[in-house]
TORVO-381166 format. One record per residue (C-alpha): x, y, z. Coordinates in steps of 0.5 Angstrom, whole numbers, plus 500, padded with zeros to 3 digits. Example, Ala and Ser with C-alpha at 12.3 -4.5 7.8 and 13.67 -1.06 7.14 Angstrom:
residues 2
525491516527498514
end
This chain:
residues 76
577517148572513153566510151561509156555505155552504162549510167553507172560509168557516168561517175568517171566524167568530172564535174565542172566540164563542158557537155555537148548533147546531140545525135552525132552519127555523121559529122557534117559541118554543123556537127563539126562546129559544135564540137569545135565550139565546145572544145574552144570553150572548154579550153578557155576555161581549163575544163574537160569536154564531154560528148553525149550521143544516143545509140540507137537514135531516139526515134528508133526507140520510140518508133521503130518503124520510122527510125533513121538509118545511121551514117556512122555507127559507133564502135562496139
end
């Protein structure tokens, strides 16, 4: 797993893959199903799977006073 934190690093992601975007701060059943579906789709088509998440949460950026707590922090 690679963690990319700068937009300049995005060139490392291969074109033509499967991308899933979400706030994956806690791996509940819904998140697990999204990731399994993306992995199946990527595998079925011989593509790379990429996950994009956000740190901090979008609400914490737009409305800091309403920012939700983080269930599972991203590694630094």
